[in-house]
VEXMIMI-908935 format. One record per residue (C-alpha): residue number from 1; residue in three letters; chain; x negated, y negated, z negated. Coordinates in nm, 2 decimals, always signed. Last residue first. Layout:
BEGIN
@num=NUM&residu=Ala&chaine=A&X=X&Y=Y&Z=Z;
...
This chain:
BEGIN
@num=334&residu=Ala&chaine=A&X=-0.87&Y=+1.02&Z=-0.33;
@num=333&residu=Arg&chaine=A&X=-1.23&Y=+1.10&Z=-0.26;
@num=332&residu=Glu&chaine=A&X=-1.19&Y=+1.21&Z=+0.10;
@num=331&residu=Gly&chaine=A&X=-1.00&Y=+0.89&Z=+0.18;
@num=330&residu=Lys&chaine=A&X=-1.26&Y=+0.66&Z=+0.03;
@num=329&residu=Thr&chaine=A&X=-1.49&Y=+0.57&Z=+0.32;
@num=328&residu=Gly&chaine=A&X=-1.30&Y=+0.57&Z=+0.64;
@num=327&residu=Val&chaine=A&X=-0.95&Y=+0.51&Z=+0.50;
@num=326&residu=Glu&chaine=A&X=-1.07&Y=+0.23&Z=+0.28;
@num=325&residu=Arg&chaine=A&X=-1.27&Y=+0.07&Z=+0.56;
@num=324&residu=Thr&chaine=A&X=-0.97&Y=+0.07&Z=+0.79;
@num=323&residu=Ala&chaine=A&X=-0.75&Y=-0.07&Z=+0.52;
@num=322&residu=Glu&chaine=A&X=-1.01&Y=-0.35&Z=+0.45;
@num=321&residu=Arg&chaine=A&X=-1.00&Y=-0.45&Z=+0.81;
@num=320&residu=Arg&chaine=A&X=-0.62&Y=-0.45&Z=+0.82;
@num=319&residu=His&chaine=A&X=-0.56&Y=-0.64&Z=+0.50;
@num=318&residu=Thr&chaine=A&X=-0.54&Y=-0.46&Z=+0.17;
@num=317&residu=Ala&chaine=A&X=-0.38&Y=-0.41&Z=-0.16;
@num=316&residu=Gly&chaine=A&X=-0.17&Y=-0.73&Z=-0.15;
@num=315&residu=Met&chaine=A&X=+0.13&Y=-0.52&Z=-0.26;
@num=314&residu=Ala&chaine=A&X=+0.32&Y=-0.63&Z=+0.06;
@num=313&residu=Leu&chaine=A&X=+0.02&Y=-0.54&Z=+0.27;
@num=312&residu=Ala&chaine=A&X=-0.01&Y=-0.19&Z=+0.13;
@num=311&residu=Met&chaine=A&X=+0.36&Y=-0.12&Z=+0.14;
@num=310&residu=Val&chaine=A&X=+0.40&Y=-0.25&Z=+0.50;
@num=309&residu=Ala&chaine=A&X=+0.10&Y=-0.04&Z=+0.62;
@num=308&residu=Met&chaine=A&X=+0.21&Y=+0.28&Z=+0.44;
@num=307&residu=Arg&chaine=A&X=+0.56&Y=+0.22&Z=+0.60;
@num=306&residu=Val&chaine=A&X=+0.40&Y=+0.20&Z=+0.94;
@num=305&residu=Ala&chaine=A&X=+0.19&Y=+0.52&Z=+0.89;
@num=304&residu=Ile&chaine=A&X=+0.48&Y=+0.72&Z=+0.76;
@num=303&residu=Gly&chaine=A&X=+0.72&Y=+0.60&Z=+1.03;
@num=302&residu=His&chaine=A&X=+0.47&Y=+0.72&Z=+1.29;
@num=301&residu=Ser&chaine=A&X=+0.56&Y=+1.08&Z=+1.23;
@num=300&residu=Val&chaine=A&X=+0.94&Y=+1.01&Z=+1.26;
@num=299&residu=Gln&chaine=A&X=+0.89&Y=+0.81&Z=+1.58;
@num=298&residu=Gln&chaine=A&X=+0.67&Y=+1.09&Z=+1.72;
@num=297&residu=Leu&chaine=A&X=+0.97&Y=+1.32&Z=+1.66;
@num=296&residu=Ile&chaine=A&X=+1.19&Y=+1.10&Z=+1.88;
@num=295&residu=Val&chaine=A&X=+0.93&Y=+1.06&Z=+2.16;
@num=294&residu=Ser&chaine=A&X=+1.16&Y=+1.22&Z=+2.43;
@num=293&residu=Arg&chaine=A&X=+1.06&Y=+1.20&Z=+2.79;
@num=292&residu=Pro&chaine=A&X=+0.96&Y=+1.56&Z=+2.81;
@num=291&residu=Gly&chaine=A&X=+1.30&Y=+1.69&Z=+2.70;
@num=290&residu=Asp&chaine=A&X=+1.43&Y=+1.78&Z=+2.35;
@num=289&residu=Ala&chaine=A&X=+1.66&Y=+1.48&Z=+2.31;
@num=288&residu=Val&chaine=A&X=+1.72&Y=+1.46&Z=+2.69;
@num=287&residu=Ser&chaine=A&X=+1.82&Y=+1.83&Z=+2.73;
@num=286&residu=Ser&chaine=A&X=+2.02&Y=+1.80&Z=+2.41;
@num=285&residu=Ala&chaine=A&X=+2.24&Y=+1.55&Z=+2.57;
@num=284&residu=Met&chaine=A&X=+2.26&Y=+1.20&Z=+2.43;
@num=283&residu=Glu&chaine=A&X=+2.47&Y=+0.97&Z=+2.22;
@num=282&residu=Val&chaine=A&X=+2.77&Y=+1.20&Z=+2.19;
@num=281&residu=Gly&chaine=A&X=+2.66&Y=+1.55&Z=+2.30;
@num=280&residu=Arg&chaine=A&X=+2.40&Y=+1.56&Z=+2.03;
@num=279&residu=Asn&chaine=A&X=+2.48&Y=+1.32&Z=+1.75;
@num=278&residu=Ile&chaine=A&X=+2.12&Y=+1.22&Z=+1.66;
@num=277&residu=Pro&chaine=A&X=+2.02&Y=+1.12&Z=+1.31;
@num=276&residu=Gly&chaine=A&X=+1.82&Y=+0.93&Z=+1.41;
@num=275&residu=Pro&chaine=A&X=+1.63&Y=+0.62&Z=+1.52;
@num=274&residu=His&chaine=A&X=+1.65&Y=+0.74&Z=+1.89;
@num=273&residu=Met&chaine=A&X=+1.39&Y=+0.71&Z=+2.16;
@num=272&residu=Val&chaine=A&X=+1.35&Y=+0.80&Z=+2.53;
@num=271&residu=Ile&chaine=A&X=+1.03&Y=+0.73&Z=+2.73;
@num=270&residu=Cys&chaine=A&X=+1.02&Y=+0.61&Z=+3.09;
@num=269&residu=Asp&chaine=A&X=+0.73&Y=+0.75&Z=+3.30;
@num=268&residu=Pro&chaine=A&X=+0.94&Y=+0.78&Z=+3.62;
@num=267&residu=Lys&chaine=A&X=+1.09&Y=+0.44&Z=+3.55;
@num=266&residu=Ala&chaine=A&X=+1.47&Y=+0.45&Z=+3.50;
@num=265&residu=Val&chaine=A&X=+1.72&Y=+0.54&Z=+3.77;
@num=264&residu=Ala&chaine=A&X=+1.68&Y=+0.91&Z=+3.71;
@num=263&residu=Leu&chaine=A&X=+1.76&Y=+0.85&Z=+3.35;
@num=262&residu=His&chaine=A&X=+2.13&Y=+0.86&Z=+3.42;
@num=261&residu=Glu&chaine=A&X=+2.11&Y=+1.20&Z=+3.59;
@num=260&residu=Glu&chaine=A&X=+1.91&Y=+1.34&Z=+3.30;
@num=259&residu=Arg&chaine=A&X=+2.18&Y=+1.25&Z=+3.05;
@num=258&residu=Leu&chaine=A&X=+2.21&Y=+0.97&Z=+2.79;
@num=257&residu=Gly&chaine=A&X=+2.57&Y=+0.93&Z=+2.66;
@num=256&residu=Tyr&chaine=A&X=+2.72&Y=+0.60&Z=+2.77;
@num=255&residu=Leu&chaine=A&X=+3.02&Y=+0.67&Z=+3.00;
@num=254&residu=Gln&chaine=A&X=+3.08&Y=+1.05&Z=+2.97;
@num=253&residu=Phe&chaine=A&X=+2.95&Y=+1.05&Z=+2.61;
@num=252&residu=Tyr&chaine=A&X=+3.19&Y=+0.77&Z=+2.51;
@num=251&residu=Glu&chaine=A&X=+3.48&Y=+0.95&Z=+2.67;
@num=250&residu=His&chaine=A&X=+3.40&Y=+1.26&Z=+2.46;
@num=249&residu=Glu&chaine=A&X=+3.35&Y=+1.05&Z=+2.15;
@num=248&residu=Ser&chaine=A&X=+3.71&Y=+0.92&Z=+2.19;
@num=247&residu=Pro&chaine=A&X=+3.91&Y=+0.61&Z=+2.28;
@num=246&residu=Leu&chaine=A&X=+3.64&Y=+0.39&Z=+2.12;
@num=245&residu=Phe&chaine=A&X=+3.65&Y=+0.08&Z=+1.89;
@num=244&residu=Ala&chaine=A&X=+3.98&Y=+0.20&Z=+1.73;
@num=243&residu=Gly&chaine=A&X=+3.98&Y=+0.04&Z=+1.38;
@num=242&residu=Gln&chaine=A&X=+3.74&Y=-0.01&Z=+1.10;
@num=241&residu=Met&chaine=A&X=+3.39&Y=+0.11&Z=+1.20;
@num=240&residu=Arg&chaine=A&X=+3.11&Y=+0.10&Z=+0.95;
@num=239&residu=Glu&chaine=A&X=+3.12&Y=+0.47&Z=+0.86;
@num=238&residu=His&chaine=A&X=+3.15&Y=+0.56&Z=+1.23;
@num=237&residu=Gln&chaine=A&X=+2.82&Y=+0.40&Z=+1.32;
@num=236&residu=Leu&chaine=A&X=+2.77&Y=+0.56&Z=+1.66;
@num=235&residu=Arg&chaine=A&X=+2.40&Y=+0.64&Z=+1.67;
@num=234&residu=Leu&chaine=A&X=+2.17&Y=+0.43&Z=+1.89;
@num=233&residu=Ala&chaine=A&X=+1.98&Y=+0.53&Z=+2.21;
@num=232&residu=Ile&chaine=A&X=+1.65&Y=+0.35&Z=+2.29;
@num=231&residu=Val&chaine=A&X=+1.54&Y=+0.36&Z=+2.65;
@num=230&residu=Val&chaine=A&X=+1.19&Y=+0.25&Z=+2.73;
@num=229&residu=Asp&chaine=A&X=+1.03&Y=+0.17&Z=+3.07;
@num=228&residu=Ala&chaine=A&X=+1.36&Y=+0.07&Z=+3.23;
@num=227&residu=Gly&chaine=A&X=+1.38&Y=+0.03&Z=+3.61;
@num=226&residu=Arg&chaine=A&X=+1.76&Y=+0.08&Z=+3.62;
@num=225&residu=Leu&chaine=A&X=+1.88&Y=+0.18&Z=+3.27;
@num=224&residu=Gly&chaine=A&X=+2.13&Y=-0.10&Z=+3.23;
@num=223&residu=Glu&chaine=A&X=+2.26&Y=-0.06&Z=+3.58;
@num=222&residu=Arg&chaine=A&X=+2.31&Y=+0.31&Z=+3.52;
@num=221&residu=Leu&chaine=A&X=+2.49&Y=+0.25&Z=+3.19;
@num=220&residu=Asp&chaine=A&X=+2.73&Y=-0.01&Z=+3.31;
@num=219&residu=His&chaine=A&X=+2.83&Y=-0.26&Z=+3.04;
@num=218&residu=His&chaine=A&X=+2.50&Y=-0.46&Z=+3.06;
@num=217&residu=Val&chaine=A&X=+2.39&Y=-0.76&Z=+2.85;
@num=216&residu=His&chaine=A&X=+2.04&Y=-0.91&Z=+2.89;
@num=215&residu=Val&chaine=A&X=+1.89&Y=-1.01&Z=+2.55;
@num=214&residu=Gly&chaine=A&X=+1.76&Y=-1.33&Z=+2.40;
@num=213&residu=Leu&chaine=A&X=+1.94&Y=-1.31&Z=+2.06;
@num=212&residu=Arg&chaine=A&X=+2.18&Y=-1.57&Z=+2.20;
@num=211&residu=Glu&chaine=A&X=+2.30&Y=-1.31&Z=+2.45;
@num=210&residu=Val&chaine=A&X=+2.48&Y=-1.14&Z=+2.16;
@num=209&residu=Glu&chaine=A&X=+2.75&Y=-1.41&Z=+2.18;
@num=208&residu=Ala&chaine=A&X=+3.00&Y=-1.19&Z=+2.00;
@num=207&residu=Pro&chaine=A&X=+2.86&Y=-0.86&Z=+1.88;
@num=206&residu=Leu&chaine=A&X=+2.88&Y=-0.57&Z=+2.12;
@num=205&residu=Leu&chaine=A&X=+3.06&Y=-0.24&Z=+2.06;
@num=204&residu=Thr&chaine=A&X=+3.40&Y=-0.33&Z=+2.19;
@num=203&residu=Arg&chaine=A&X=+3.24&Y=-0.46&Z=+2.51;
@num=202&residu=Pro&chaine=A&X=+3.11&Y=-0.12&Z=+2.60;
@num=201&residu=Ala&chaine=A&X=+2.74&Y=-0.09&Z=+2.55;
@num=200&residu=Val&chaine=A&X=+2.40&Y=-0.15&Z=+2.71;
@num=199&residu=Val&chaine=A&X=+2.17&Y=-0.41&Z=+2.55;
@num=198&residu=Arg&chaine=A&X=+1.87&Y=-0.51&Z=+2.75;
@num=197&residu=Val&chaine=A&X=+1.53&Y=-0.65&Z=+2.63;
@num=196&residu=Glu&chaine=A&X=+1.32&Y=-0.81&Z=+2.91;
@num=195&residu=Pro&chaine=A&X=+0.99&Y=-0.98&Z=+2.86;
@num=194&residu=Val&chaine=A&X=+0.87&Y=-0.78&Z=+2.56;
@num=193&residu=Gly&chaine=A&X=+0.65&Y=-1.03&Z=+2.37;
@num=192&residu=Leu&chaine=A&X=+0.61&Y=-0.90&Z=+2.02;
@num=191&residu=Thr&chaine=A&X=+0.87&Y=-1.15&Z=+1.90;
@num=190&residu=Thr&chaine=A&X=+1.12&Y=-1.02&Z=+2.16;
@num=189&residu=Leu&chaine=A&X=+1.06&Y=-0.66&Z=+2.06;
@num=188&residu=Ala&chaine=A&X=+1.08&Y=-0.73&Z=+1.68;
@num=187&residu=His&chaine=A&X=+1.39&Y=-0.94&Z=+1.69;
@num=186&residu=Ile&chaine=A&X=+1.57&Y=-0.70&Z=+1.92;
@num=185&residu=Gln&chaine=A&X=+1.46&Y=-0.40&Z=+1.72;
@num=184&residu=Ser&chaine=A&X=+1.58&Y=-0.56&Z=+1.39;
@num=183&residu=Arg&chaine=A&X=+1.92&Y=-0.63&Z=+1.53;
@num=182&residu=Ala&chaine=A&X=+1.95&Y=-0.29&Z=+1.69;
@num=181&residu=Val&chaine=A&X=+1.85&Y=-0.11&Z=+1.36;
@num=180&residu=Arg&chaine=A&X=+2.12&Y=-0.30&Z=+1.17;
@num=179&residu=Ser&chaine=A&X=+2.37&Y=-0.13&Z=+1.40;
@num=178&residu=His&chaine=A&X=+2.74&Y=-0.21&Z=+1.38;
@num=177&residu=Leu&chaine=A&X=+2.78&Y=-0.42&Z=+1.69;
@num=176&residu=Ile&chaine=A&X=+2.50&Y=-0.26&Z=+1.89;
@num=175&residu=Asp&chaine=A&X=+2.67&Y=+0.08&Z=+1.90;
@num=174&residu=Gly&chaine=A&X=+2.51&Y=+0.22&Z=+2.21;
@num=173&residu=Val&chaine=A&X=+2.21&Y=+0.17&Z=+2.44;
@num=172&residu=Ile&chaine=A&X=+1.90&Y=-0.04&Z=+2.38;
@num=171&residu=Ala&chaine=A&X=+1.71&Y=-0.09&Z=+2.71;
@num=170&residu=Val&chaine=A&X=+1.35&Y=-0.20&Z=+2.71;
@num=169&residu=Val&chaine=A&X=+1.18&Y=-0.34&Z=+3.02;
@num=168&residu=Leu&chaine=A&X=+0.81&Y=-0.37&Z=+2.96;
@num=167&residu=His&chaine=A&X=+0.51&Y=-0.57&Z=+3.09;
@num=166&residu=Gly&chaine=A&X=+0.40&Y=-0.77&Z=+2.78;
@num=165&residu=Phe&chaine=A&X=+0.46&Y=-0.50&Z=+2.52;
@num=164&residu=Gly&chaine=A&X=+0.14&Y=-0.30&Z=+2.49;
@num=163&residu=Gly&chaine=A&X=-0.03&Y=+0.04&Z=+2.56;
@num=162&residu=Lys&chaine=A&X=+0.28&Y=+0.22&Z=+2.67;
@num=161&residu=Ala&chaine=A&X=+0.30&Y=+0.52&Z=+2.45;
@num=160&residu=Arg&chaine=A&X=+0.11&Y=+0.38&Z=+2.15;
@num=159&residu=Arg&chaine=A&X=+0.28&Y=+0.05&Z=+2.18;
@num=158&residu=Ile&chaine=A&X=+0.62&Y=+0.21&Z=+2.21;
@num=157&residu=Thr&chaine=A&X=+0.57&Y=+0.42&Z=+1.90;
@num=156&residu=Phe&chaine=A&X=+0.45&Y=+0.12&Z=+1.70;
@num=155&residu=Ala&chaine=A&X=+0.75&Y=-0.08&Z=+1.82;
@num=154&residu=Asp&chaine=A&X=+0.98&Y=+0.20&Z=+1.70;
@num=153&residu=Leu&chaine=A&X=+0.79&Y=+0.21&Z=+1.37;
@num=152&residu=Leu&chaine=A&X=+0.84&Y=-0.16&Z=+1.35;
@num=151&residu=Ala&chaine=A&X=+1.21&Y=-0.15&Z=+1.41;
@num=150&residu=Gln&chaine=A&X=+1.26&Y=+0.12&Z=+1.15;
@num=149&residu=Thr&chaine=A&X=+1.06&Y=-0.08&Z=+0.90;
@num=148&residu=Pro&chaine=A&X=+1.29&Y=-0.38&Z=+0.96;
@num=147&residu=His&chaine=A&X=+1.64&Y=-0.22&Z=+0.91;
@num=146&residu=Glu&chaine=A&X=+1.85&Y=-0.53&Z=+0.93;
@num=145&residu=His&chaine=A&X=+2.20&Y=-0.68&Z=+0.88;
@num=144&residu=Arg&chaine=A&X=+2.49&Y=-0.43&Z=+0.92;
@num=143&residu=Gly&chaine=A&X=+2.46&Y=-0.31&Z=+0.56;
@num=142&residu=Asp&chaine=A&X=+2.11&Y=-0.33&Z=+0.43;
@num=141&residu=Gly&chaine=A&X=+1.84&Y=-0.10&Z=+0.55;
@num=140&residu=Ala&chaine=A&X=+1.51&Y=+0.01&Z=+0.39;
@num=139&residu=Asn&chaine=A&X=+1.44&Y=-0.35&Z=+0.28;
@num=138&residu=Ile&chaine=A&X=+1.11&Y=-0.36&Z=+0.09;
@num=137&residu=Val&chaine=A&X=+1.08&Y=-0.55&Z=-0.24;
@num=136&residu=Ser&chaine=A&X=+0.76&Y=-0.65&Z=-0.41;
@num=135&residu=Thr&chaine=A&X=+0.69&Y=-0.72&Z=-0.78;
@num=134&residu=Gly&chaine=A&X=+0.41&Y=-0.96&Z=-0.85;
@num=133&residu=Ser&chaine=A&X=+0.64&Y=-1.24&Z=-0.98;
@num=132&residu=Arg&chaine=A&X=+0.95&Y=-1.10&Z=-1.14;
@num=131&residu=Val&chaine=A&X=+1.24&Y=-0.97&Z=-0.93;
@num=130&residu=His&chaine=A&X=+1.55&Y=-1.19&Z=-0.89;
@num=129&residu=Arg&chaine=A&X=+1.52&Y=-1.34&Z=-0.54;
@num=128&residu=Ala&chaine=A&X=+1.39&Y=-1.01&Z=-0.40;
@num=127&residu=Ile&chaine=A&X=+1.70&Y=-0.83&Z=-0.54;
@num=126&residu=Phe&chaine=A&X=+1.94&Y=-1.06&Z=-0.35;
@num=125&residu=His&chaine=A&X=+1.73&Y=-1.04&Z=-0.04;
@num=124&residu=Ala&chaine=A&X=+1.75&Y=-0.65&Z=-0.06;
@num=123&residu=Ala&chaine=A&X=+2.13&Y=-0.67&Z=-0.10;
@num=122&residu=Gly&chaine=A&X=+2.17&Y=-0.91&Z=+0.20;
@num=121&residu=Ser&chaine=A&X=+2.41&Y=-0.69&Z=+0.39;
@num=120&residu=Asp&chaine=A&X=+2.59&Y=-0.45&Z=+0.15;
@num=119&residu=Ala&chaine=A&X=+2.56&Y=-0.08&Z=+0.21;
@num=118&residu=His&chaine=A&X=+2.23&Y=-0.06&Z=+0.03;
@num=117&residu=Arg&chaine=A&X=+1.88&Y=+0.08&Z=+0.09;
@num=116&residu=Val&chaine=A&X=+1.61&Y=-0.06&Z=-0.13;
@num=115&residu=Val&chaine=A&X=+1.24&Y=+0.02&Z=-0.17;
@num=114&residu=Phe&chaine=A&X=+1.14&Y=-0.15&Z=-0.50;
@num=113&residu=Met&chaine=A&X=+0.78&Y=-0.21&Z=-0.59;
@num=112&residu=Asp&chaine=A&X=+0.56&Y=-0.26&Z=-0.90;
@num=111&residu=Cys&chaine=A&X=+0.75&Y=-0.08&Z=-1.18;
@num=110&residu=His&chaine=A&X=+0.65&Y=-0.19&Z=-1.53;
@num=109&residu=Met&chaine=A&X=+0.91&Y=+0.01&Z=-1.72;
@num=108&residu=Ala&chaine=A&X=+1.08&Y=-0.32&Z=-1.81;
@num=107&residu=Glu&chaine=A&X=+1.11&Y=-0.38&Z=-1.43;
@num=106&residu=Leu&chaine=A&X=+1.33&Y=-0.07&Z=-1.42;
@num=105&residu=Asn&chaine=A&X=+1.55&Y=-0.21&Z=-1.68;
@num=104&residu=His&chaine=A&X=+1.57&Y=-0.54&Z=-1.50;
@num=103&residu=Leu&chaine=A&X=+1.67&Y=-0.38&Z=-1.18;
@num=102&residu=Thr&chaine=A&X=+1.95&Y=-0.17&Z=-1.34;
@num=101&residu=Asp&chaine=A&X=+2.07&Y=-0.48&Z=-1.51;
@num=100&residu=Leu&chaine=A&X=+2.07&Y=-0.67&Z=-1.18;
@num=99&residu=Leu&chaine=A&X=+2.26&Y=-0.40&Z=-1.00;
@num=98&residu=Thr&chaine=A&X=+2.52&Y=-0.40&Z=-1.27;
@num=97&residu=Glu&chaine=A&X=+2.59&Y=-0.11&Z=-1.51;
@num=96&residu=Gly&chaine=A&X=+2.94&Y=+0.02&Z=-1.47;
@num=95&residu=Lys&chaine=A&X=+2.90&Y=+0.38&Z=-1.57;
@num=94&residu=Val&chaine=A&X=+2.83&Y=+0.48&Z=-1.21;
@num=93&residu=Thr&chaine=A&X=+2.54&Y=+0.23&Z=-1.21;
@num=92&residu=Ala&chaine=A&X=+2.40&Y=+0.41&Z=-1.51;
@num=91&residu=Ser&chaine=A&X=+2.24&Y=+0.67&Z=-1.28;
@num=90&residu=Ala&chaine=A&X=+2.36&Y=+1.02&Z=-1.17;
@num=89&residu=Pro&chaine=A&X=+2.51&Y=+0.91&Z=-0.84;
@num=88&residu=Ile&chaine=A&X=+2.21&Y=+0.67&Z=-0.79;
@num=87&residu=Asn&chaine=A&X=+1.94&Y=+0.94&Z=-0.84;
@num=86&residu=Leu&chaine=A&X=+1.64&Y=+0.70&Z=-0.86;
@num=85&residu=Asn&chaine=A&X=+1.34&Y=+0.84&Z=-0.67;
@num=84&residu=Leu&chaine=A&X=+1.03&Y=+0.74&Z=-0.87;
@num=83&residu=Val&chaine=A&X=+0.70&Y=+0.74&Z=-0.70;
@num=82&residu=Asp&chaine=A&X=+0.35&Y=+0.70&Z=-0.84;
@num=81&residu=Ala&chaine=A&X=+0.12&Y=+0.54&Z=-0.59;
@num=80&residu=Ser&chaine=A&X=-0.18&Y=+0.73&Z=-0.42;
@num=79&residu=Leu&chaine=A&X=-0.13&Y=+0.55&Z=-0.08;
@num=78&residu=Arg&chaine=A&X=-0.04&Y=+0.89&Z=+0.05;
@num=77&residu=Lys&chaine=A&X=+0.22&Y=+0.91&Z=-0.22;
@num=76&residu=Ala&chaine=A&X=+0.38&Y=+0.58&Z=-0.12;
@num=75&residu=Ala&chaine=A&X=+0.39&Y=+0.69&Z=+0.25;
@num=74&residu=Leu&chaine=A&X=+0.54&Y=+1.02&Z=+0.16;
@num=73&residu=Glu&chaine=A&X=+0.82&Y=+0.86&Z=-0.05;
@num=72&residu=Phe&chaine=A&X=+0.89&Y=+0.61&Z=+0.23;
@num=71&residu=Thr&chaine=A&X=+0.89&Y=+0.89&Z=+0.48;
@num=70&residu=Thr&chaine=A&X=+1.14&Y=+1.09&Z=+0.27;
@num=69&residu=Arg&chaine=A&X=+1.37&Y=+0.79&Z=+0.21;
@num=68&residu=Thr&chaine=A&X=+1.38&Y=+0.69&Z=+0.57;
@num=67&residu=Arg&chaine=A&X=+1.41&Y=+1.03&Z=+0.73;
@num=66&residu=Thr&chaine=A&X=+1.68&Y=+1.17&Z=+0.49;
@num=65&residu=Ser&chaine=A&X=+1.92&Y=+0.89&Z=+0.39;
@num=64&residu=Ala&chaine=A&X=+2.25&Y=+0.85&Z=+0.20;
@num=63&residu=Glu&chaine=A&X=+2.33&Y=+0.50&Z=+0.08;
@num=62&residu=Phe&chaine=A&X=+2.25&Y=+0.34&Z=-0.26;
@num=61&residu=Phe&chaine=A&X=+1.88&Y=+0.43&Z=-0.21;
@num=60&residu=Leu&chaine=A&X=+1.66&Y=+0.27&Z=-0.47;
@num=59&residu=Asn&chaine=A&X=+1.32&Y=+0.42&Z=-0.42;
@num=58&residu=Val&chaine=A&X=+1.09&Y=+0.30&Z=-0.70;
@num=57&residu=Val&chaine=A&X=+0.71&Y=+0.25&Z=-0.64;
@num=56&residu=Thr&chaine=A&X=+0.47&Y=+0.26&Z=-0.93;
@num=55&residu=Lys&chaine=A&X=+0.11&Y=+0.13&Z=-0.89;
@num=54&residu=Gly&chaine=A&X=-0.19&Y=+0.30&Z=-1.06;
@num=53&residu=Arg&chaine=A&X=-0.35&Y=+0.40&Z=-0.72;
@num=52&residu=Leu&chaine=A&X=-0.20&Y=+0.18&Z=-0.45;
@num=51&residu=Leu&chaine=A&X=-0.50&Y=+0.17&Z=-0.22;
@num=50&residu=Pro&chaine=A&X=-0.64&Y=+0.51&Z=-0.31;
@num=49&residu=Val&chaine=A&X=-0.61&Y=+0.69&Z=+0.02;
@num=48&residu=Lys&chaine=A&X=-0.44&Y=+1.02&Z=+0.05;
@num=47&residu=Lys&chaine=A&X=-0.39&Y=+1.32&Z=+0.29;
@num=46&residu=Val&chaine=A&X=-0.67&Y=+1.54&Z=+0.14;
@num=45&residu=Ala&chaine=A&X=-0.79&Y=+1.76&Z=+0.43;
@num=44&residu=Gln&chaine=A&X=-0.76&Y=+1.46&Z=+0.66;
@num=43&residu=Ala&chaine=A&X=-0.55&Y=+1.46&Z=+0.97;
@num=42&residu=Thr&chaine=A&X=-0.25&Y=+1.28&Z=+0.81;
@num=41&residu=Val&chaine=A&X=-0.49&Y=+1.00&Z=+0.71;
@num=40&residu=Gly&chaine=A&X=-0.57&Y=+0.94&Z=+1.08;
@num=39&residu=Val&chaine=A&X=-0.26&Y=+0.74&Z=+1.14;
@num=38&residu=Phe&chaine=A&X=-0.35&Y=+0.49&Z=+0.86;
@num=37&residu=Ser&chaine=A&X=-0.57&Y=+0.26&Z=+1.07;
@num=36&residu=Glu&chaine=A&X=-0.30&Y=+0.24&Z=+1.33;
@num=35&residu=Ala&chaine=A&X=-0.06&Y=+0.12&Z=+1.06;
@num=34&residu=Thr&chaine=A&X=-0.29&Y=-0.17&Z=+0.99;
@num=33&residu=Asp&chaine=A&X=-0.28&Y=-0.27&Z=+1.35;
@num=32&residu=Leu&chaine=A&X=+0.10&Y=-0.25&Z=+1.35;
@num=31&residu=Ile&chaine=A&X=+0.13&Y=-0.46&Z=+1.04;
@num=30&residu=Glu&chaine=A&X=-0.12&Y=-0.71&Z=+1.17;
@num=29&residu=Thr&chaine=A&X=+0.08&Y=-0.73&Z=+1.50;
@num=28&residu=Leu&chaine=A&X=+0.40&Y=-0.81&Z=+1.30;
@num=27&residu=Leu&chaine=A&X=+0.21&Y=-1.08&Z=+1.12;
@num=26&residu=Glu&chaine=A&X=+0.07&Y=-1.24&Z=+1.43;
@num=25&residu=Arg&chaine=A&X=+0.40&Y=-1.22&Z=+1.62;
@num=24&residu=Gly&chaine=A&X=+0.58&Y=-1.43&Z=+1.36;
@num=23&residu=Leu&chaine=A&X=+0.83&Y=-1.34&Z=+1.10;
@num=22&residu=Gly&chaine=A&X=+1.17&Y=-1.53&Z=+1.08;
@num=21&residu=Glu&chaine=A&X=+1.38&Y=-1.23&Z=+1.18;
@num=20&residu=Ile&chaine=A&X=+1.20&Y=-0.91&Z=+1.11;
@num=19&residu=Ala&chaine=A&X=+1.38&Y=-0.87&Z=+0.78;
@num=18&residu=Leu&chaine=A&X=+1.32&Y=-0.79&Z=+0.41;
@num=17&residu=Phe&chaine=A&X=+0.95&Y=-0.71&Z=+0.37;
@num=16&residu=His&chaine=A&X=+0.85&Y=-0.88&Z=+0.05;
@num=15&residu=Arg&chaine=A&X=+0.51&Y=-1.04&Z=-0.04;
@num=14&residu=Leu&chaine=A&X=+0.35&Y=-1.06&Z=+0.31;
@num=13&residu=Arg&chaine=A&X=+0.07&Y=-1.32&Z=+0.34;
@num=12&residu=Gly&chaine=A&X=+0.14&Y=-1.68&Z=+0.45;
@num=11&residu=His&chaine=A&X=-0.09&Y=-1.82&Z=+0.18;
@num=10&residu=Glu&chaine=A&X=+0.20&Y=-1.95&Z=-0.04;
@num=9&residu=Asp&chaine=A&X=+0.35&Y=-1.60&Z=-0.04;
@num=8&residu=Leu&chaine=A&X=+0.57&Y=-1.46&Z=+0.24;
@num=7&residu=Gln&chaine=A&X=+0.91&Y=-1.29&Z=+0.24;
@num=6&residu=Leu&chaine=A&X=+1.10&Y=-1.55&Z=+0.04;
@num=5&residu=Ser&chaine=A&X=+0.94&Y=-1.83&Z=+0.23;
@num=4&residu=Arg&chaine=A&X=+1.05&Y=-1.68&Z=+0.56;
@num=3&residu=Arg&chaine=A&X=+1.41&Y=-1.62&Z=+0.45;
@num=2&residu=Ala&chaine=A&X=+1.44&Y=-1.98&Z=+0.32;
@num=1&residu=Met&chaine=A&X=+1.30&Y=-2.11&Z=+0.65;
């Protein structure tokens, strides 16, 4: 309940976006529907709508990122916000300034939103508890906890490819134990009504009692993929591993790397996804990553629209119907 009240205002509208867990299907669907209204922005001559004009968004990335940081920056700019990318290695944090002092100094500059990626689980929640009223915090990935916008852009990609969630079998393959993406994906997919979510991994890469999340556990790749509509491969999180979780990457690829022969047991129209970055020859073969089943690049494109939707809703700039009207009537004047 504490997590829910922190994310929502007194009217049940989004204030911060910190985790999928605790949010209901209605709100997640509203975000996806709002994102749908933003997809067409990229086709306009001027790729902007004025919903966050005059607002300042700060990207606070304490971990390396390419896709997430870039798509958040593009999303904010397409909403007409001013964007500040804080260069953490060159910031005062390396001189000993605390996270809270950094935050309060940025607030003194009248910033309106912080997009936070941090190696520590709970960092975004910590910041959200200390920002002033009217400032929003978006979690761009915190430790091994959650990566909520990645989960929603994956769900958005699935909905566009499959038309809905109520009839699907989704298999998530790989390093479930260390993956914040997997946790958010499981919460999002089960909340949105996917009847069967599977996790496929060696025992060493599964959390204890993972079944409590409402998933079916498989250790054999072929059995885990049998009849699947969607297959999501995850990156091996070497930076979060301490100890020997795997004999070798080569053996992992032989047992769990996605190859064409493995996908033969999935549905004929199965799609393949990966949150990136892909380790080719480890998590999947290049023939799969670049093949006709792959929607990996679509995931990247959809990330902009989904992050636009989250930012707009968190800032109270729009609800779905208003977003559609803004795109349709003001986009060309942005």
